[in-house]
C-alpha positions in Angstrom: 50.5 -46.1 0.5 50.3 -49.9 0.5 47.8 -49.9 -2.5 50.1 -47.6 -4.5 53.0 -49.9 -3.8 51.0 -52.9 -5.1 50.1 -50.9 -8.2 53.8 -50.6 -8.9 53.9 -54.3 -9.4 51.7 -54.9 -12.4 48.6 -53.9 -14.4 46.5 -56.8 -13.1 46.5 -55.4 -9.6 45.9 -51.9 -10.9 42.8 -53.3 -12.7 41.6 -55.3 -9.7 41.7 -52.2 -7.5 39.9 -50.3 -10.3 37.1 -52.8 -10.4 36.8 -52.7 -6.6 36.6 -48.9 -6.7 34.1 -48.8 -9.7 30.9 -48.6 -7.5 32.5 -45.8 -5.5 33.5 -43.9 -8.8 29.9 -44.2 -10.1 28.5 -43.2 -6.7 30.8 -40.2 -6.7 29.4 -39.1 -10.1 25.8 -39.5 -8.8 26.6 -37.4 -5.7 28.3 -34.7 -7.7 25.2 -34.9 -9.9 23.0 -33.7 -7.1 24.7 -30.3 -7.3 25.7 -30.4 -11.0 23.2 -32.6 -12.9 25.6 -33.1 -15.9 27.8 -35.4 -13.7 25.0 -38.0 -13.4 24.1 -37.9 -17.1 25.5 -40.2 -19.7 27.3 -42.4 -17.1 26.8 -45.4 -19.5 29.3 -43.7 -21.9 32.0 -43.8 -19.1 31.2 -47.5 -18.7 31.8 -48.2 -22.4 28.1 -48.6 -23.4 28.2 -46.6 -26.6 26.9 -47.1 -30.2 29.1 -48.5 -32.9 30.6 -45.7 -35.0 30.9 -46.9 -38.7 33.2 -44.3 -40.0 37.0 -43.9 -39.7 37.8 -42.2 -36.4 40.6 -40.0 -35.1 40.2 -40.1 -31.3 41.4 -37.0 -29.4 41.1 -37.0 -25.6 41.1 -33.8 -23.5 40.3 -34.0 -19.8 38.5 -30.7 -19.3 38.1 -27.2 -20.7 41.7 -26.1 -20.5 43.1 -29.1 -22.4 40.3 -28.9 -24.9 40.9 -25.2 -25.6 44.6 -25.9 -26.1 43.7 -28.8 -28.4 41.5 -26.9 -30.8 44.4 -25.8 -33.0 45.4 -29.4 -33.4 41.8 -30.6 -33.9 41.2 -28.0 -36.6 44.4 -29.2 -38.4 43.2 -32.8 -38.2 39.8 -31.9 -39.6 41.5 -30.1 -42.4 44.1 -32.8 -43.2 41.8 -35.8 -42.9 38.4 -35.0 -44.4 37.6 -38.7 -44.8 37.9 -39.2 -41.1 35.6 -38.0 -38.3 37.3 -36.6 -35.2 36.0 -37.9 -31.9 36.7 -35.7 -28.9 36.3 -37.2 -25.5 36.4 -35.4 -22.2 36.1 -36.3 -18.5 34.3 -33.3 -17.1 30.9 -31.9 -17.9 32.4 -28.4 -18.4 34.8 -30.0 -21.0 31.8 -31.7 -22.7 29.9 -28.4 -22.8 32.9 -26.6 -24.3 33.3 -29.2 -27.1 29.6 -29.1 -28.0 29.5 -25.3 -28.0 32.7 -24.9 -30.0 32.3 -27.6 -32.7 28.6 -28.4 -32.5 28.2 -31.3 -35.1 31.7 -30.8 -36.7 33.2 -33.4 -34.4 31.8 -36.4 -32.5 31.8 -36.2 -28.7 31.6 -38.8 -25.9 32.7 -39.1 -22.3 36.0 -40.8 -21.7 35.8 -44.4 -20.4 36.8 -45.7 -17.0 40.3 -47.3 -17.3 39.2 -50.9 -16.8 39.9 -53.7 -19.3 36.3 -54.7 -20.0 35.3 -51.0 -20.4 38.1 -49.8 -22.6 38.0 -53.0 -24.8 34.3 -52.5 -25.4 34.8 -48.8 -26.1 37.7 -49.4 -28.6 35.7 -52.1 -30.3 32.7 -49.7 -30.8 34.8 -46.8 -32.2 37.7 -48.6 -33.8 39.9 -45.5 -34.0 42.6 -45.2 -36.7 44.7 -43.4 -34.1 44.3 -42.2 -30.5 45.8 -38.8 -29.4 45.9 -38.1 -25.7 46.7 -34.7 -24.3 49.3 -33.7 -21.7 49.3 -36.2 -18.8 46.7 -38.7 -19.8 48.6 -41.9 -19.1 46.0 -44.7 -18.7 47.6 -48.2 -18.4 44.6 -50.3 -19.6 43.7 -48.0 -22.4 47.2 -47.8 -23.7 47.6 -51.6 -23.4 44.4 -52.2 -25.3 45.4 -49.8 -28.1 48.8 -51.4 -28.4 47.2 -54.9 -28.4 44.9 -53.8 -31.3 47.8 -52.2 -33.2 46.2 -48.8 -32.9 48.8 -46.0 -32.8 48.7 -44.0 -29.6 50.3 -40.6 -29.2 50.7 -38.6 -26.0 50.9 -35.1 -27.3 51.6 -31.7 -25.7 53.0 -34.1 -23.0 54.3 -32.7 -19.8 55.8 -34.3 -16.7 56.8 -32.1 -13.8 59.6 -33.0 -11.5 57.0 -33.6 -8.8 55.0 -36.0 -10.9 58.2 -37.8 -11.9 59.2 -38.4 -8.3 55.6 -39.7 -7.5 55.7 -42.2 -10.3 59.2 -43.3 -9.3 58.2 -43.8 -5.7 54.8 -45.4 -6.2 54.4 -46.9 -9.6 57.7 -47.2 -11.5 57.1 -50.5 -13.2 53.5 -49.7 -14.3 54.6 -46.3 -15.6 57.6 -47.8 -17.5 55.5 -50.5 -19.1 52.7 -48.1 -20.0 55.0 -45.4 -21.5 56.7 -47.9 -23.7 53.3 -49.0 -25.2 52.8 -45.5 -26.5 53.7 -45.1 -30.2 55.0 -41.6 -29.6 55.4 -39.2 -26.7 55.6 -35.6 -28.1 56.5 -33.3 -25.2 56.0 -29.6 -24.6 59.7 -29.0 -23.9 63.1 -30.8 -23.5 62.8 -30.8 -19.7 59.6 -32.9 -19.9 61.3 -35.1 -22.6 64.2 -35.8 -20.2 61.8 -36.7 -17.4 59.8 -39.2 -19.5 63.1 -40.8 -20.5 64.2 -40.9 -16.8 60.9 -42.6 -16.0 61.8 -45.3 -18.5 60.4 -44.3 -21.8 62.5 -45.4 -24.8 64.4 -42.5 -26.2 63.2 -43.4 -29.7 59.6 -42.8 -28.7 60.1 -39.3 -27.1 60.4 -36.1 -29.2 60.2 -32.5 -28.0 58.0 -30.6 -30.4 56.9 -27.6 -28.3 53.7 -26.5 -26.7 50.5 -26.2 -28.9 49.2 -23.6 -26.5 51.5 -21.1 -28.2 49.9 -21.9 -31.6 46.6 -20.6 -30.4 45.9 -17.1 -31.5 43.1 -16.5 -29.0 41.0 -13.5 -29.6 38.1 -12.0 -27.7 34.6 -11.9 -28.9 34.1 -8.1 -29.5 30.4 -8.2 -28.7 31.1 -9.9 -25.3 33.9 -7.4 -24.6 31.6 -4.5 -25.3 29.0 -6.0 -23.0 31.5 -6.4 -20.2 32.8 -2.9 -20.9 29.3 -1.5 -20.4 29.3 -3.1 -17.0 32.8 -2.0 -15.9 32.5 1.4 -17.4 35.7 3.5 -17.5 37.2 2.0 -14.4 40.5 0.1 -14.4 40.0 -3.6 -14.2 42.0 -6.3 -12.4 40.9 -9.8 -13.4 41.4 -12.8 -11.1 41.1 -15.7 -13.5 40.3 -19.4 -12.8 40.4 -19.1 -9.0 40.0 -22.1 -6.7 38.5 -22.7 -3.3 40.5 -20.9 -0.6 42.0 -18.4 -3.1 39.0 -16.0 -3.2 39.1 -15.7 0.6 42.8 -14.8 0.5 42.1 -12.3 -2.3 39.2 -10.7 -0.5 41.1 -10.4 2.8 44.2 -8.9 1.1 42.0 -6.5 -0.9 40.3 -5.3 2.3 43.8 -4.6 3.8 44.9 -2.6 0.6 41.6 -1.2 -0.5 42.7 2.4 -0.1 45.5 1.9 -2.6 43.5 0.0 -5.2 41.6 2.3 -7.5 40.2 -0.4 -9.7 37.3 -2.9 -10.1 38.1 -6.4 -9.1 36.7 -9.2 -11.3 36.8 -12.7 -9.8 36.1 -15.6 -12.2 36.0 -19.0 -10.3 37.4 -21.9 -12.2 34.3 -24.1 -11.5 30.8 -22.7 -12.2 29.3 -24.7 -9.3 31.3 -22.3 -7.0 29.8 -19.1 -8.4 27.3 -18.7 -5.6 29.8 -19.7 -2.9 32.1 -16.9 -4.0 29.2 -14.4 -4.2 28.2 -15.2 -0.6 31.8 -15.0 0.6 32.1 -11.4 -0.7 28.7 -10.5 0.8 29.9 -12.0 4.2 32.8 -9.5 4.0 30.3 -6.7 3.4 31.7 -6.0 -0.1 29.6 -4.5 -2.8 29.5 -7.3 -5.4 27.3 -7.9 -8.5 27.1 -10.8 -10.8 28.0 -10.4 -14.5 24.8 -12.2 -15.4 22.8 -9.4 -13.8 24.0 -7.0 -16.6 23.9 -4.1 -14.1 26.5 -1.3 -14.3 29.3 -1.8 -11.7 30.0 1.9 -11.1 30.3 1.8 -7.3 30.8 -1.9 -6.6 34.0 -3.5 -5.3 33.7 -6.8 -7.1 32.3 -8.2 -10.3 31.6 -11.9 -10.2 32.4 -13.5 -13.6 29.6 -16.1 -13.5 29.7 -17.0 -17.2 31.4 -19.7 -19.2 33.5 -19.4 -22.3 34.1 -15.7 -22.0 37.5 -15.6 -20.4 39.2 -14.0 -23.4 36.8 -11.1 -23.2 37.5 -10.7 -19.5 41.2 -10.6 -20.4 40.5 -8.2 -23.2 39.0 -5.6 -20.8 41.6 -6.2 -18.1 44.4 -3.8 -17.1 46.1 -6.5 -15.0 45.5 -10.3 -14.9 46.1 -12.6 -12.0 46.1 -16.3 -12.9 44.5 -18.5 -10.2 45.3 -21.9 -9.0 48.6 -20.5 -7.9 47.9 -19.2 -4.4 46.8 -22.7 -3.4 48.3 -26.0 -4.4 46.5 -26.5 -7.8 49.6 -25.7 -9.8 48.4 -22.6 -11.8 46.6 -22.1 -15.0 47.4 -21.1 -18.6 49.2 -17.8 -18.6 49.4 -17.7 -22.4 45.9 -16.4 -23.1 46.6 -13.0 -21.4 50.1 -13.0 -22.9 48.5 -13.3 -26.3 46.6 -10.1 -25.5 49.7 -8.3 -24.2 48.4 -8.1 -20.6 50.6 -7.8 -17.5 50.4 -11.2 -15.7 50.8 -12.0 -12.1 50.7 -15.4 -10.4 51.4 -17.0 -7.0 54.1 -19.3 -5.8 52.6 -22.6 -7.0 52.8 -22.9 -10.8 54.2 -26.4 -11.2 51.7 -27.2 -14.0 53.3 -24.4 -16.0 56.9 -24.5 -14.5 58.7 -23.8 -17.8 56.3 -21.2 -19.1 56.2 -19.3 -15.8 60.0 -19.4 -15.6 60.4 -18.2 -19.1 57.9 -15.4 -18.6 59.7 -14.2 -15.5 63.0 -14.4 -17.3 61.7 -12.4 -20.2 60.2 -9.7 -18.0 56.6 -10.7 -19.0 55.2 -11.5 -15.5 55.5 -11.0 -11.8 55.4 -13.9 -9.3 54.3 -13.1 -5.7 54.6 -15.3 -2.6 51.2 -14.5 -1.1 48.0 -12.5 -1.5 49.3 -9.6 0.5 52.3 -9.1 -1.9 49.9 -9.7 -4.8 48.0 -6.5 -3.9 51.2 -4.6 -3.3 52.2 -5.4 -6.9 48.7 -4.6 -8.2 48.8 -1.2 -6.5 52.2 -0.5 -8.1 51.1 -1.5 -11.6 47.9 0.5 -11.4 49.9 3.7 -10.8 52.9 2.8 -13.1 51.2 2.2 -16.4 54.5 2.3 -18.2 55.7 -0.8 -16.2 52.4 -2.5 -16.8 52.6 -2.0 -20.5 56.2 -3.3 -20.6 55.2 -6.5 -18.8 52.4 -7.1 -21.3 54.6 -6.4 -24.3 57.3 -8.8 -23.1 54.7 -11.5 -22.4 53.3 -11.1 -26.0 56.8 -11.3 -27.6 57.6 -14.4 -25.7 54.2 -16.0 -26.7 54.9 -15.3 -30.4 58.5 -16.6 -30.3 57.4 -20.1 -29.2 54.9 -20.9 -32.0 55.2 -23.9 -34.4 54.3 -27.0 -32.4 51.1 -27.9 -34.3 53.0 -28.2 -37.6 55.4 -30.6 -35.9 52.6 -32.6 -34.4 50.8 -32.8 -37.7 53.9 -34.4 -39.2 54.0 -37.0 -36.3 50.3 -37.9 -37.0 51.1 -38.1 -40.7 53.5 -41.0 -40.0 50.5 -43.1 -39.0 47.6 -41.7 -41.1 48.1 -41.5 -44.8 
């Protein structure tokens, strides 16, 4: 608490603490690399040791897979609008890195995002010399934003969101640092008016903040038909309930609740952990509860099994495609939920738990429009699943309402493109 209070005073102390923690941050990557080798690879990029890029750069930063997938519609527009520039996409996580390389291959440049320390970000900016820097959602990095401002490089925080919870934390622990950093952004383009109001309450100049909408609505995500067919060959003609992007602790709740309601659930459960390094952990958990589980990667038919483990990356839309019901993970624990719009785009009935603060407005809107069901716990989740499996009319109505809401909110990318155009001619 004392450190956080000191950070509220100025950026110098923030940087000093950052330098002191740097060995620990590097060590953490090396330790995580024991389990997931990608974490210990290319650490020099995070330290700012990168080659000079001699072409005009539009820098787009997305933390991980979710932010990157949302940003693809904007990145595509930037590639189209500015053919004389190269788009550099940075990520923080290896899964995000893999997603960028698989999706765009050589169409964009890719590096890891630098540690937010003055020496590191100054070296990084000198090597890439971006014409503009576009950060997604909640990426508020004091030293980076200061360096961009100092070098007269426009910085845009786009698809920006600020929950009430985050606002209160900033106000309590780092009000001065947050206020100074926000006002060094060139523009803060928010997902909705509520987030715009919170950024202003935190101290952002009203002239810098504009509510343009959420770019996630402008995605028209579709499933890969070949992958959907492959999954369908595994699931057969059984009804399918997908538990998407689950986190540690959630699978245990789901499995225990399933065991209590198993007699009322005539469907195959598909669990897709958010992080691939947890695939085996979840597999062992199901085995421990004596459930018949197979891995999707085994390509074996799931005629009599209880669970199918979705141990693959980049196939979520196909899992949604074959689903009769979708539960969005990260909402039975304290993660804050995950993107409900992908199943909404496919007209699927959506359920989520009590903790959806990362998608507060979207979840609230979906509930209001009759496009989703919120449950307080795993037991009630399975009660709702059992009802929807028998009442297909209600399930279809939920999916239809979710899809109508999704389509009604589109248009943010065009507005963002106009914001970028103010600084890139």
